[in-house]
gemmi code that builds the backbone of each chain (N, CA, C; Angstrom):
import gemmi

chains = {
    "A": [
        ("ALA", (20.475, -6.134, -0.068), (19.709, -4.985, 0.372), (18.714, -5.403, 1.456)),
        ("GLN", (18.411, -4.456, 2.329), (17.443, -4.763, 3.379), (16.048, -4.882, 2.797)),
        ("LYS", (15.285, -5.838, 3.317), (13.911, -5.985, 2.870), (13.102, -6.674, 3.947)),
        ("ILE", (11.887, -6.219, 4.158), (10.951, -6.850, 5.076), (9.704, -7.242, 4.293)),
        ("THR", (9.254, -8.463, 4.468), (8.078, -8.944, 3.744), (7.023, -9.441, 4.727)),
        ("GLN", (5.848, -8.870, 4.620), (4.695, -9.349, 5.380), (3.658, -9.771, 4.360)),
        ("THR", (3.387, -11.059, 4.276), (2.577, -11.596, 3.189), (1.093, -11.643, 3.499)),
        ("GLN", (0.707, -11.310, 4.707), (-0.698, -11.385, 5.110), (-1.290, -9.979, 5.180)),
        ("PRO", (-2.039, -9.556, 4.168), (-2.629, -8.209, 4.247), (-3.620, -8.090, 5.393)),
        ("GLY", (-4.383, -9.173, 5.646), (-5.370, -9.147, 6.706), (-5.489, -10.505, 7.372)),
        ("MET", (-5.754, -10.478, 8.668), (-5.924, -11.717, 9.431), (-7.118, -11.561, 10.365)),
        ("PHE", (-7.866, -12.649, 10.522), (-8.969, -12.673, 11.478), (-8.627, -13.662, 12.583)),
        ("VAL", (-8.999, -13.322, 13.818), (-8.801, -14.239, 14.938), (-9.979, -14.084, 15.895)),
        ("GLN", (-10.356, -15.184, 16.495), (-11.424, -15.153, 17.480), (-10.854, -14.656, 18.803)),
        ("GLU", (-11.622, -13.835, 19.489), (-11.219, -13.353, 20.802), (-10.789, -14.528, 21.672)),
        ("LYS", (-9.699, -14.327, 22.424), (-9.115, -15.291, 23.353), (-8.268, -16.364, 22.665)),
        ("GLU", (-8.269, -16.384, 21.335), (-7.410, -17.320, 20.624), (-6.046, -16.682, 20.373)),
        ("ALA", (-5.067, -17.530, 20.004), (-3.738, -17.034, 19.634), (-3.674, -16.822, 18.122)),
        ("VAL", (-2.821, -15.907, 17.712), (-2.658, -15.636, 16.279), (-1.183, -15.379, 15.989)),
        ("THR", (-0.742, -15.813, 14.815), (0.641, -15.595, 14.376), (0.650, -14.710, 13.149)),
        ("LEU", (1.413, -13.631, 13.223), (1.590, -12.715, 12.096), (2.986, -12.952, 11.516)),
        ("ASP", (3.034, -13.192, 10.210), (4.277, -13.601, 9.572), (5.145, -12.411, 9.163)),
        ("CYS", (6.444, -12.626, 9.243), (7.409, -11.630, 8.799), (8.672, -12.344, 8.349)),
        ("THR", (9.108, -12.077, 7.138), (10.416, -12.541, 6.696), (11.260, -11.329, 6.334)),
        ("TYR", (12.557, -11.500, 6.434), (13.446, -10.377, 6.195), (14.645, -10.821, 5.378)),
        ("ASP", (15.325, -9.859, 4.824), (16.519, -10.152, 4.041), (17.581, -9.118, 4.377)),
        ("THR", (18.738, -9.608, 4.736), (19.868, -8.738, 5.019), (21.146, -9.536, 4.910)),
        ("SER", (22.227, -8.848, 4.606), (23.538, -9.493, 4.585), (24.368, -9.088, 5.803)),
        ("ASP", (23.803, -8.231, 6.621), (24.493, -7.761, 7.825), (24.280, -8.798, 8.928)),
        ("PRO", (25.342, -9.278, 9.581), (25.154, -10.278, 10.637), (24.592, -9.683, 11.935)),
        ("SER", (24.660, -8.358, 12.053), (24.194, -7.685, 13.258), (22.986, -6.821, 12.926)),
        ("TYR", (21.843, -7.201, 13.434), (20.625, -6.464, 13.112), (19.606, -6.637, 14.234)),
        ("GLY", (18.609, -5.786, 14.205), (17.529, -5.856, 15.164), (16.196, -5.957, 14.453)),
        ("LEU", (15.293, -6.687, 15.044), (13.956, -6.872, 14.479), (12.927, -6.320, 15.465)),
        ("PHE", (11.943, -5.625, 14.960), (10.955, -4.951, 15.794), (9.552, -5.251, 15.283)),
        ("TRP", (8.606, -5.221, 16.198), (7.195, -5.230, 15.826), (6.530, -4.010, 16.449)),
        ("TYR", (5.710, -3.353, 15.625), (4.941, -2.201, 16.074), (3.467, -2.436, 15.784)),
        ("LYS", (2.626, -1.843, 16.629), (1.174, -1.870, 16.457), (0.716, -0.453, 16.117)),
        ("GLN", (-0.163, -0.342, 15.131), (-0.704, 0.966, 14.772), (-2.229, 0.897, 14.793)),
        ("PRO", (-2.843, 1.365, 15.870), (-4.309, 1.387, 15.919), (-4.849, 2.452, 14.971)),
        ("SER", (-6.150, 2.543, 14.886), (-6.769, 3.493, 13.958), (-6.431, 4.938, 14.300)),
        ("SER", (-6.015, 5.192, 15.521), (-5.609, 6.551, 15.903), (-4.332, 6.983, 15.196)),
        ("GLY", (-3.560, 6.033, 14.698), (-2.398, 6.369, 13.882), (-1.059, 6.280, 14.570)),
        ("GLU", (-1.018, 6.247, 15.880), (0.260, 6.253, 16.578), (0.901, 4.869, 16.552)),
        ("MET", (2.182, 4.812, 16.263), (2.917, 3.552, 16.239), (3.338, 3.201, 17.659)),
        ("ILE", (3.015, 1.983, 18.084), (3.312, 1.537, 19.439), (4.289, 0.381, 19.368)),
        ("PHE", (5.449, 0.540, 20.013), (6.457, -0.511, 20.041), (5.945, -1.696, 20.851)),
        ("LEU", (6.130, -2.901, 20.313), (5.668, -4.106, 20.997), (6.815, -4.974, 21.508)),
        ("ILE", (7.772, -5.266, 20.640), (8.759, -6.273, 20.994), (9.981, -6.133, 20.100)),
        ("TYR", (11.142, -6.552, 20.644), (12.418, -6.437, 19.936), (13.180, -7.760, 20.029)),
        ("GLN", (13.878, -8.091, 18.932), (14.750, -9.278, 18.903), (16.058, -8.893, 18.241)),
        ("GLY", (17.166, -9.110, 18.920), (18.463, -8.867, 18.330), (18.961, -10.121, 17.615)),
        ("SER", (19.761, -9.935, 16.594), (20.196, -11.078, 15.783), (21.070, -12.049, 16.560)),
        ("TYR", (21.704, -11.585, 17.625), (22.561, -12.464, 18.408), (21.873, -12.989, 19.668)),
        ("ASP", (20.627, -12.598, 19.849), (19.917, -13.084, 21.034), (19.674, -14.580, 20.907)),
        ("GLN", (19.968, -15.294, 21.979), (19.851, -16.748, 21.943), (18.417, -17.217, 22.139)),
        ("GLN", (17.637, -16.431, 22.855), (16.273, -16.841, 23.147), (15.279, -15.937, 22.424)),
        ("ASN", (14.119, -16.483, 22.128), (13.057, -15.690, 21.525), (12.556, -14.657, 22.519)),
        ("ALA", (12.288, -13.451, 22.011), (11.817, -12.372, 22.872), (10.362, -12.586, 23.268)),
        ("THR", (10.037, -12.196, 24.492), (8.651, -12.223, 24.947), (8.369, -10.937, 25.714)),
        ("GLU", (7.142, -10.420, 25.544), (6.686, -9.239, 26.270), (5.200, -9.435, 26.550)),
        ("GLY", (4.885, -9.918, 27.729), (3.490, -10.135, 28.072), (2.837, -11.139, 27.136)),
        ("ARG", (1.779, -10.708, 26.446), (1.069, -11.610, 25.524), (1.753, -11.713, 24.162)),
        ("TYR", (2.823, -10.958, 23.960), (3.524, -10.965, 22.672), (4.793, -11.816, 22.774)),
        ("SER", (5.010, -12.625, 21.779), (6.270, -13.343, 21.669), (6.712, -13.322, 20.217)),
        ("LEU", (8.008, -13.388, 20.034), (8.571, -13.332, 18.693), (9.196, -14.689, 18.401)),
        ("ASN", (8.712, -15.349, 17.369), (9.242, -16.642, 16.940), (10.358, -16.376, 15.931)),
        ("PHE", (11.593, -16.344, 16.434), (12.756, -15.965, 15.638), (13.434, -17.218, 15.089)),
        ("GLN", (13.415, -17.353, 13.765), (14.094, -18.473, 13.110), (15.132, -17.877, 12.168)),
        ("LYS", (16.343, -17.789, 12.692), (17.398, -17.044, 12.012), (17.756, -17.644, 10.662)),
        ("ALA", (17.854, -18.968, 10.613), (18.252, -19.616, 9.361), (17.208, -19.389, 8.267)),
        ("ARG", (15.961, -19.295, 8.659), (14.894, -19.066, 7.680), (14.641, -17.583, 7.473)),
        ("LYS", (15.320, -16.743, 8.244), (15.133, -15.296, 8.200), (13.662, -14.941, 8.399)),
        ("SER", (13.100, -15.500, 9.455), (11.718, -15.153, 9.779), (11.628, -14.679, 11.228)),
        ("ALA", (10.686, -13.807, 11.472), (10.504, -13.205, 12.797), (9.010, -12.997, 13.018)),
        ("ASN", (8.310, -14.078, 13.216), (6.856, -14.014, 13.326), (6.430, -13.543, 14.719)),
        ("LEU", (5.380, -12.755, 14.753), (4.818, -12.276, 16.016), (3.664, -13.188, 16.417)),
        ("VAL", (3.696, -13.644, 17.652), (2.611, -14.447, 18.186), (1.912, -13.643, 19.270)),
        ("ILE", (0.615, -13.471, 19.102), (-0.195, -12.799, 20.121), (-1.070, -13.865, 20.766)),
        ("SER", (-0.927, -14.044, 22.053), (-1.732, -15.048, 22.747), (-2.971, -14.378, 23.344)),
        ("ALA", (-4.010, -15.157, 23.531), (-5.238, -14.681, 24.188), (-5.680, -13.339, 23.611)),
        ("SER", (-5.994, -13.329, 22.324), (-6.334, -12.080, 21.627), (-7.482, -11.343, 22.315)),
        ("GLN", (-7.378, -10.023, 22.284), (-8.394, -9.154, 22.851), (-8.934, -8.245, 21.748)),
        ("LEU", (-10.152, -7.733, 21.961), (-10.745, -6.859, 20.953), (-9.852, -5.658, 20.669)),
        ("GLY", (-9.163, -5.191, 21.688), (-8.263, -4.042, 21.521), (-7.015, -4.337, 20.713)),
        ("ASP", (-6.807, -5.598, 20.369), (-5.660, -5.946, 19.531), (-5.926, -5.669, 18.057)),
        ("SER", (-7.161, -5.369, 17.716), (-7.483, -5.053, 16.318), (-6.724, -3.795, 15.905)),
        ("ALA", (-5.870, -3.939, 14.902), (-4.984, -2.845, 14.490), (-4.133, -3.323, 13.324)),
        ("MET", (-3.308, -2.396, 12.801), (-2.265, -2.764, 11.848), (-1.024, -3.138, 12.633)),
        ("TYR", (-0.311, -4.141, 12.151), (0.921, -4.575, 12.782), (2.043, -4.541, 11.754)),
        ("PHE", (3.150, -3.887, 12.143), (4.279, -3.738, 11.244), (5.509, -4.430, 11.814)),
        ("CYS", (6.172, -5.180, 10.963), (7.469, -5.761, 11.260), (8.528, -4.795, 10.721)),
        ("ALA", (9.611, -4.629, 11.442), (10.635, -3.675, 11.017), (12.019, -4.230, 11.341)),
        ("MET", (13.024, -3.683, 10.660), (14.390, -4.168, 10.844), (15.367, -3.012, 10.758)),
        ("ARG", (16.450, -3.163, 11.483), (17.546, -2.206, 11.386), (18.851, -2.981, 11.332)),
        ("ASP", (19.664, -2.698, 10.319), (21.007, -3.261, 10.211), (21.972, -2.393, 10.987)),
        ("TYR", (22.699, -2.965, 11.934), (23.550, -2.142, 12.801), (24.901, -1.804, 12.172)),
        ("ASN", (25.392, -2.637, 11.281), (26.701, -2.352, 10.688), (26.609, -1.564, 9.392)),
        ("THR", (25.635, -1.920, 8.577), (25.583, -1.349, 7.219), (24.365, -0.469, 6.970)),
        ("GLY", (23.401, -0.488, 7.873), (22.139, 0.194, 7.602), (22.070, 1.630, 8.056)),
        ("GLY", (23.127, 2.147, 8.587), (23.051, 3.505, 9.093), (22.084, 3.581, 10.253)),
        ("PHE", (21.270, 4.612, 10.248), (20.356, 4.808, 11.362), (18.903, 4.519, 10.983)),
        ("LYS", (18.693, 4.063, 9.772), (17.311, 3.909, 9.351), (16.744, 2.563, 9.744)),
        ("THR", (15.464, 2.552, 10.001), (14.689, 1.348, 10.227), (13.756, 1.182, 9.045)),
        ("ILE", (13.718, -0.009, 8.489), (12.799, -0.244, 7.371), (11.622, -1.077, 7.870)),
        ("PHE", (10.461, -0.777, 7.325), (9.219, -1.402, 7.741), (8.618, -2.232, 6.613)),
        ("GLY", (7.887, -3.283, 7.000), (7.094, -4.022, 6.036), (5.799, -3.277, 5.738)),
        ("ALA", (4.992, -3.873, 4.864), (3.741, -3.234, 4.446), (2.636, -3.395, 5.473)),
        ("GLY", (2.831, -4.298, 6.436), (1.874, -4.425, 7.516), (0.837, -5.511, 7.316)),
        ("THR", (0.267, -5.943, 8.418), (-0.852, -6.885, 8.443), (-1.952, -6.296, 9.306)),
        ("ARG", (-3.158, -6.254, 8.738), (-4.280, -5.751, 9.533), (-4.922, -6.919, 10.259)),
        ("LEU", (-4.991, -6.837, 11.567), (-5.579, -7.894, 12.397), (-6.970, -7.476, 12.851)),
        ("PHE", (-7.912, -8.386, 12.649), (-9.288, -8.193, 13.111), (-9.573, -9.232, 14.179)),
        ("VAL", (-9.953, -8.789, 15.371), (-10.303, -9.712, 16.450), (-11.826, -9.747, 16.567)),
        ("LYS", (-12.381, -10.935, 16.432), (-13.837, -11.115, 16.457), (-14.311, -11.512, 17.846)),
        ("ALA", (-15.403, -10.922, 18.265), (-15.988, -11.245, 19.581), (-16.704, -12.588, 19.539)),
    ],
    "B": [
        ("ASP", (7.586, 10.562, 31.240), (7.643, 10.939, 29.831), (6.296, 11.457, 29.383)),
        ("THR", (6.322, 12.611, 28.674), (5.074, 13.120, 28.145), (4.824, 12.599, 26.746)),
        ("GLY", (5.759, 11.920, 26.161), (5.573, 11.370, 24.839), (6.021, 12.330, 23.757)),
        ("VAL", (6.097, 11.821, 22.543), (6.458, 12.629, 21.384), (5.215, 13.366, 20.905)),
        ("SER", (5.333, 14.656, 20.682), (4.191, 15.417, 20.183), (4.500, 16.004, 18.808)),
        ("GLN", (3.470, 16.120, 17.994), (3.625, 16.659, 16.647), (2.508, 17.668, 16.385)),
        ("ASN", (2.886, 18.736, 15.713), (1.917, 19.768, 15.348), (2.196, 20.287, 13.949)),
        ("PRO", (1.128, 20.587, 13.187), (-0.265, 20.286, 13.521), (-0.572, 18.809, 13.335)),
        ("ARG", (-1.731, 18.372, 13.741), (-2.117, 16.989, 13.526), (-2.620, 16.779, 12.104)),
        ("HIS", (-3.231, 17.810, 11.556), (-3.734, 17.755, 10.186), (-3.381, 19.051, 9.472)),
        ("LYS", (-3.045, 18.925, 8.178), (-2.747, 20.109, 7.386), (-3.279, 19.885, 5.982)),
        ("ILE", (-4.105, 20.818, 5.532), (-4.584, 20.794, 4.152), (-4.001, 22.010, 3.467)),
        ("THR", (-3.369, 21.795, 2.333), (-2.731, 22.896, 1.636), (-2.946, 22.748, 0.138)),
        ("LYS", (-2.803, 23.843, -0.553), (-2.931, 23.797, -2.008), (-1.566, 23.515, -2.615)),
        ("ARG", (-1.601, 22.845, -3.729), (-0.377, 22.526, -4.449), (0.440, 23.790, -4.696)),
        ("GLY", (1.728, 23.674, -4.436), (2.617, 24.806, -4.645), (2.917, 25.606, -3.387)),
        ("GLN", (2.134, 25.393, -2.339), (2.375, 26.099, -1.084), (3.453, 25.391, -0.276)),
        ("ASN", (4.048, 26.141, 0.654), (5.029, 25.561, 1.572), (4.339, 25.195, 2.877)),
        ("VAL", (4.792, 24.116, 3.498), (4.255, 23.727, 4.796), (5.410, 23.379, 5.724)),
        ("THR", (5.176, 23.560, 7.019), (6.175, 23.211, 8.034), (5.510, 22.455, 9.161)),
        ("PHE", (6.144, 21.359, 9.548), (5.652, 20.539, 10.648), (6.660, 20.595, 11.789)),
        ("ARG", (6.134, 20.440, 13.002), (7.005, 20.463, 14.169), (6.911, 19.152, 14.938)),
        ("CYS", (8.022, 18.728, 15.486), (8.082, 17.533, 16.329), (8.806, 17.885, 17.616)),
        ("ASP", (8.191, 17.564, 18.741), (8.838, 17.696, 20.043), (9.085, 16.301, 20.590)),
        ("PRO", (10.347, 15.876, 20.671), (10.633, 14.515, 21.138), (10.517, 14.423, 22.654)),
        ("ILE", (10.654, 13.221, 23.159), (10.745, 13.009, 24.596), (12.009, 13.704, 25.077)),
        ("SER", (11.924, 14.398, 26.201), (12.941, 15.380, 26.564), (14.365, 14.828, 26.634)),
        ("GLU", (14.572, 13.652, 27.143), (15.946, 13.159, 27.285), (16.446, 12.370, 26.078)),
        ("HIS", (15.629, 12.301, 25.044), (16.029, 11.552, 23.847), (16.889, 12.418, 22.946)),
        ("ASN", (18.072, 11.911, 22.581), (18.942, 12.707, 21.731), (18.843, 12.317, 20.258)),
        ("ARG", (18.073, 11.262, 19.960), (17.926, 10.833, 18.571), (16.511, 11.133, 18.087)),
        ("LEU", (16.415, 11.625, 16.880), (15.113, 12.001, 16.326), (15.045, 11.564, 14.867)),
        ("TYR", (13.909, 11.011, 14.494), (13.713, 10.451, 13.153), (12.437, 11.024, 12.540)),
        ("TRP", (12.455, 11.196, 11.235), (11.248, 11.526, 10.481), (10.958, 10.387, 9.501)),
        ("TYR", (9.683, 10.033, 9.421), (9.213, 9.014, 8.484), (8.005, 9.562, 7.723)),
        ("ARG", (7.755, 8.972, 6.565), (6.551, 9.271, 5.805), (5.790, 7.965, 5.602)),
        ("GLN", (4.469, 8.028, 5.785), (3.654, 6.833, 5.629), (2.475, 7.155, 4.714)),
        ("THR", (2.401, 6.446, 3.611), (1.265, 6.580, 2.708), (0.264, 5.468, 2.990)),
        ("LEU", (-0.944, 5.651, 2.505), (-2.043, 4.746, 2.836), (-1.716, 3.311, 2.449)),
        ("GLY", (-1.866, 2.405, 3.394), (-1.659, 0.989, 3.110), (-0.214, 0.548, 3.115)),
        ("GLN", (0.691, 1.435, 3.505), (2.113, 1.097, 3.520), (2.694, 1.304, 4.914)),
        ("GLY", (3.859, 0.711, 5.120), (4.580, 0.980, 6.340), (5.322, 2.299, 6.244)),
        ("PRO", (5.772, 2.823, 7.375), (6.546, 4.072, 7.357), (7.830, 3.925, 6.541)),
        ("GLU", (8.196, 5.005, 5.855), (9.451, 5.050, 5.104), (10.369, 6.084, 5.754)),
        ("PHE", (11.594, 5.701, 5.983), (12.564, 6.577, 6.632), (12.867, 7.784, 5.752)),
        ("LEU", (12.885, 8.958, 6.387), (13.247, 10.187, 5.678), (14.596, 10.720, 6.141)),
        ("THR", (14.754, 10.922, 7.456), (15.980, 11.519, 7.944), (16.147, 11.253, 9.428)),
        ("TYR", (17.397, 11.458, 9.899), (17.755, 11.152, 11.278), (18.662, 12.242, 11.846)),
        ("PHE", (18.400, 12.625, 13.079), (19.233, 13.588, 13.809), (19.781, 12.941, 15.069)),
        ("GLN", (21.028, 13.218, 15.353), (21.582, 12.921, 16.669), (21.956, 14.266, 17.262)),
        ("ASN", (21.249, 14.638, 18.313), (21.311, 15.999, 18.834), (20.936, 16.960, 17.694)),
        ("GLU", (21.778, 17.938, 17.397), (21.407, 18.881, 16.346), (21.958, 18.486, 14.978)),
        ("ALA", (22.727, 17.428, 14.914), (23.361, 17.041, 13.652), (22.465, 16.095, 12.844)),
        ("GLN", (22.247, 16.452, 11.591), (21.500, 15.587, 10.677), (22.488, 14.597, 10.077)),
        ("LEU", (22.412, 13.347, 10.498), (23.423, 12.364, 10.136), (23.043, 11.487, 8.952)),
        ("GLU", (21.777, 11.437, 8.625), (21.398, 10.586, 7.497), (20.138, 11.132, 6.842)),
        ("LYS", (20.118, 11.085, 5.522), (18.955, 11.509, 4.748), (18.653, 10.451, 3.706)),
        ("SER", (17.384, 10.146, 3.559), (16.963, 9.181, 2.541), (16.945, 9.860, 1.167)),
        ("ARG", (17.065, 9.034, 0.151), (16.919, 9.562, -1.211), (15.503, 10.065, -1.454)),
        ("LEU", (14.564, 9.625, -0.586), (13.182, 10.111, -0.687), (13.090, 11.603, -0.385)),
        ("LEU", (14.076, 12.098, 0.352), (14.052, 13.492, 0.778), (14.609, 14.350, -0.359)),
        ("SER", (13.680, 14.793, -1.235), (14.114, 15.587, -2.382), (14.545, 16.979, -1.920)),
        ("ASP", (14.994, 17.775, -2.890), (15.455, 19.126, -2.582), (14.342, 19.994, -2.011)),
        ("ARG", (13.099, 19.599, -2.208), (11.990, 20.416, -1.686), (11.780, 20.190, -0.184)),
        ("PHE", (12.419, 19.154, 0.338), (12.270, 18.820, 1.751), (13.510, 19.288, 2.509)),
        ("SER", (13.269, 19.882, 3.681), (14.395, 20.210, 4.549), (13.970, 20.004, 5.994)),
        ("ALA", (14.889, 19.500, 6.773), (14.618, 19.257, 8.181), (15.713, 19.894, 9.009)),
        ("GLU", (15.310, 20.385, 10.179), (16.265, 21.008, 11.080), (15.976, 20.584, 12.511)),
        ("ARG", (17.018, 20.673, 13.304), (16.867, 20.462, 14.743), (17.879, 21.385, 15.416)),
        ("PRO", (17.593, 22.667, 15.407), (18.600, 23.690, 15.713), (19.236, 23.603, 17.094)),
        ("LYS", (18.512, 23.233, 18.093), (19.090, 23.198, 19.435), (19.113, 21.786, 20.002)),
        ("GLY", (18.939, 20.831, 19.128), (18.955, 19.443, 19.585), (17.730, 19.052, 20.375)),
        ("SER", (16.692, 19.898, 20.316), (15.460, 19.529, 21.020), (14.368, 19.259, 19.987)),
        ("PHE", (13.503, 20.264, 19.696), (12.450, 20.050, 18.716), (13.031, 20.053, 17.302)),
        ("SER", (12.252, 19.526, 16.383), (12.675, 19.490, 14.979), (11.549, 20.005, 14.094)),
        ("THR", (11.907, 20.557, 12.963), (10.921, 20.963, 11.969), (11.213, 20.276, 10.647)),
        ("LEU", (10.153, 19.962, 9.934), (10.246, 19.401, 8.585), (9.473, 20.337, 7.673)),
        ("GLU", (10.157, 20.907, 6.680), (9.515, 21.823, 5.751), (9.448, 21.192, 4.372)),
        ("ILE", (8.315, 21.356, 3.744), (8.154, 20.928, 2.353), (7.834, 22.169, 1.540)),
        ("GLN", (8.661, 22.453, 0.566), (8.432, 23.607, -0.301), (7.733, 23.164, -1.581)),
        ("ARG", (6.936, 24.069, -2.119), (6.251, 23.829, -3.400), (5.589, 22.446, -3.392)),
        ("THR", (4.669, 22.261, -2.462), (4.062, 20.945, -2.273), (3.416, 20.425, -3.550)),
        ("GLU", (3.447, 19.101, -3.677), (2.841, 18.388, -4.798), (1.816, 17.401, -4.236)),
        ("GLN", (0.895, 16.969, -5.086), (-0.136, 16.046, -4.602), (0.483, 14.750, -4.082)),
        ("GLY", (1.589, 14.358, -4.641), (2.268, 13.149, -4.188), (2.865, 13.265, -2.801)),
        ("ASP", (2.895, 14.471, -2.258), (3.401, 14.654, -0.896), (2.336, 14.326, 0.146)),
        ("SER", (1.111, 14.129, -0.286), (0.027, 13.789, 0.647), (0.361, 12.478, 1.344)),
        ("ALA", (0.428, 12.518, 2.665), (0.849, 11.354, 3.451), (0.750, 11.713, 4.929)),
        ("MET", (1.028, 10.720, 5.760), (1.198, 10.949, 7.189), (2.693, 11.096, 7.439)),
        ("TYR", (3.083, 12.148, 8.135), (4.480, 12.369, 8.478), (4.656, 12.078, 9.963)),
        ("LEU", (5.476, 11.078, 10.223), (5.672, 10.595, 11.582), (7.041, 10.997, 12.095)),
        ("CYS", (7.067, 11.374, 13.350), (8.322, 11.678, 14.029), (8.513, 10.650, 15.134)),
        ("ALA", (9.750, 10.266, 15.373), (10.059, 9.328, 16.443), (11.330, 9.778, 17.143)),
        ("SER", (11.462, 9.401, 18.403), (12.695, 9.719, 19.123), (13.159, 8.496, 19.897)),
        ("SER", (14.430, 8.499, 20.245), (14.984, 7.373, 20.984), (16.245, 7.792, 21.717)),
        ("ARG", (16.640, 6.977, 22.644), (17.954, 7.060, 23.274), (18.500, 5.640, 23.240)),
        ("ILE", (19.789, 5.504, 23.452), (20.362, 4.166, 23.435), (19.961, 3.454, 24.714)),
        ("GLN", (19.263, 2.322, 24.552), (18.901, 1.489, 25.703), (19.469, 0.112, 25.426)),
        ("GLY", (20.632, -0.171, 25.910), (21.275, -1.416, 25.561), (21.508, -1.415, 24.063)),
        ("THR", (20.975, -2.375, 23.382), (21.132, -2.406, 21.931), (19.797, -2.361, 21.215)),
        ("SER", (18.708, -2.106, 21.928), (17.406, -2.228, 21.282), (17.062, -1.016, 20.439)),
        ("TYR", (17.558, 0.157, 20.799), (17.271, 1.370, 20.025), (15.783, 1.548, 19.781)),
        ("GLU", (14.971, 1.260, 20.791), (13.527, 1.404, 20.649), (13.168, 2.836, 20.316)),
        ("GLN", (12.287, 3.017, 19.322), (11.838, 4.332, 18.922), (10.417, 4.565, 19.409)),
        ("TYR", (10.188, 5.764, 19.936), (8.861, 6.168, 20.378), (8.305, 7.138, 19.339)),
        ("PHE", (7.133, 6.827, 18.837), (6.548, 7.611, 17.759), (5.523, 8.613, 18.277)),
        ("GLY", (5.435, 9.723, 17.569), (4.383, 10.696, 17.798), (3.127, 10.314, 17.037)),
        ("PRO", (2.053, 11.102, 17.189), (0.779, 10.777, 16.547), (0.746, 11.082, 15.062)),
        ("GLY", (1.742, 11.798, 14.579), (1.819, 12.083, 13.155), (1.106, 13.362, 12.747)),
        ("THR", (1.519, 13.885, 11.597), (0.838, 14.998, 10.937), (0.345, 14.495, 9.594)),
        ("ARG", (-0.965, 14.576, 9.403), (-1.512, 14.129, 8.121), (-1.588, 15.307, 7.168)),
        ("LEU", (-0.874, 15.205, 6.063), (-0.846, 16.265, 5.059), (-1.695, 15.873, 3.866)),
        ("THR", (-2.579, 16.780, 3.480), (-3.368, 16.617, 2.268), (-3.077, 17.793, 1.350)),
        ("VAL", (-2.610, 17.482, 0.152), (-2.304, 18.519, -0.840), (-3.385, 18.468, -1.914)),
        ("THR", (-4.094, 19.578, -2.075), (-5.205, 19.600, -3.043), (-4.798, 20.292, -4.346)),
    ],
}
model = gemmi.Model(1)
for chain_id, residues in chains.items():
    chain = gemmi.Chain(chain_id)
    for i, (resn, *xyz) in enumerate(residues, 1):
        res = gemmi.Residue()
        res.name, res.seqid = resn, gemmi.SeqId(i, " ")
        for name, pos in zip(("N", "CA", "C"), xyz):
            atom = gemmi.Atom()
            atom.name, atom.element = name, gemmi.Element(name[0])
            atom.pos, atom.b_iso = gemmi.Position(*pos), 0.0
            res.add_atom(atom)
        chain.add_residue(res)
    model.add_chain(chain)
structure = gemmi.Structure()
structure.add_model(model)
structure.setup_entities()
């Protein structure tokens, strides 16, 4: 069965430092996609980065990079040079392309606090 | 893109009443999703439309819930005989196929409070 696990309920990081948010997943489908979303206090989910299961290289989008370790089934988000505006909830999500239908499942999230 | 819009943004209703939410996706997006998010949790998938066809429904979507997308544009989510457990944020998202990423764009959500 599909499952996403985020074990860090809350994380603190100093402004301008890098931070890693952990995500592990479980699936038996060889074809899947992994996503990270940011949810600020306003409530809107903002797409950050995507990694496909067959992608050879780790995804990067500006200050965001995804540390994809397929054998360990982990997809950690790395935010470099943290900014105060990065304070938000962060959700890891997954979609199985062969067996999962059209649904995306989300983890419970990690709340990131960036300190000045 | 004007983004995904949802109305109303907030709804307070008494238990037993019916409520209806509306979602307007990004205009060229043919895929539309509804999610429910309770406090401290990630969004949970409710249902999916491709154009006007409802192709998937979660077991979370009880008989009191119904969703429509009559012309393949906007969608409505109705909850009949609301219960306190229905209190949550209801999120709508839309997407089109972009390579294989299937990126979803989310609306601001409708927060439902059942008293």
